[in-house]
C-alpha distance (Angstrom), angle and dihedral (degrees) to the residues before:
residue distance angle dihedral
X1 . . .
X2 3.79 . .
X3 3.78 117.6 .
X4 3.82 117.9 -127.7
X5 3.82 92.7 -150.3
X6 3.75 108.9 127.4
X7 3.82 94.3 7.2
X8 3.77 119.7 119.5
X9 3.77 117.4 -135.8
X10 3.76 103.6 -133.3
X11 3.84 121.8 -135.9
X12 3.82 93.2 -115.8
X13 3.78 136.3 59.5
X14 3.73 131.2 -121.6
X15 3.81 129.6 -138.6
X16 3.76 112.7 -39.3
X17 3.82 89.6 20.1
X18 3.81 89.2 -77.3
X19 3.79 118.0 156.8
X20 3.81 120.0 -99.5
X21 3.80 121.7 -143.7
X22 3.78 133.9 -162.9
X23 3.77 123.4 -146.1
X24 3.79 112.0 -164.6
X25 3.78 142.1 131.6
X26 3.79 90.9 -150.1
X27 3.81 113.8 82.5
X28 3.81 88.1 -179.7
X29 3.82 94.1 53.6
X30 3.81 122.7 119.3
X31 3.84 95.6 -99.1
X32 3.80 93.2 45.8
X33 3.79 91.5 49.9
X34 3.82 91.1 46.3
X35 3.81 90.9 50.9
X36 3.84 90.1 47.0
X37 3.77 90.6 51.5
X38 3.80 93.8 48.3
X39 3.82 90.9 47.6
X40 3.78 90.7 51.6
X41 3.79 90.2 50.7
X42 3.78 91.8 47.8
X43 3.84 91.9 49.8
X44 3.82 90.0 48.8
X45 3.80 90.9 51.5
X46 3.78 90.5 49.1
X47 3.79 90.6 51.3
X48 3.80 91.7 50.0
X49 3.78 91.3 49.4
X50 3.79 92.9 50.6
X51 3.85 88.2 54.9
X52 3.82 90.8 46.7
X53 3.79 90.8 49.3
X54 3.81 91.6 51.3
X55 3.78 90.5 51.5
X56 3.82 92.9 46.5
X57 3.79 91.2 50.7
X58 3.80 90.3 51.2
X59 3.81 92.2 48.6
X60 3.81 113.1 84.5
X61 3.83 89.2 -163.1
X62 3.81 95.4 61.6
X63 3.81 106.8 121.8
X64 3.76 126.2 -133.5
X65 3.78 90.5 -115.1
X66 3.82 90.4 53.2
X67 3.80 90.4 49.9
X68 3.83 91.9 49.1
X69 3.79 90.4 51.4
X70 3.79 90.7 48.8
X71 3.84 91.3 49.3
X72 3.82 89.9 52.5
X73 3.81 91.1 50.9
X74 3.81 92.6 44.6
X75 3.80 90.1 50.6
X76 3.79 91.0 54.5
X77 3.82 91.5 46.5
X78 3.80 91.5 48.3
X79 3.84 89.5 51.4
X80 3.83 89.7 52.3
X81 3.82 93.6 47.1
X82 3.82 90.3 47.6
X83 3.81 90.1 52.1
X84 3.84 90.9 49.7
X85 3.82 91.4 48.6
X86 3.81 90.7 48.4
X87 3.78 91.5 49.3
X88 3.80 95.0 47.6
X89 3.81 91.5 44.5
X90 3.81 90.5 54.5
X91 3.79 91.1 48.1
X92 3.79 91.4 50.7
X93 3.81 92.2 47.2
X94 3.81 91.7 53.3
X95 3.79 99.3 40.5
X96 3.76 123.7 102.7
X97 3.83 108.1 -110.3
X98 3.83 88.8 -148.7
X99 3.81 89.3 65.0
X100 3.82 92.0 64.0
X101 3.83 94.4 46.2
X102 3.80 114.9 122.1
């Protein structure tokens, strides 16, 4: 069994919706920067959807179809945010606390 220590869970899935991992010592490398950029985009989308959901809930004229569509989008965004949190949690758990000392 392969250990996940030191591997970064990437913000996209592979074939069969299987997780993708990155093994690198370079947090500034191309793949790390690409993953950072996609995560930032996913978090921005989630933030926008939370605002949209708040507005839809306040609007009495929001249709059931509009709410269903919003729930589907929110579910996808929540899945992305959960993956990001899982990835960052794993990285924090495996990092050397002495590296972040001031």
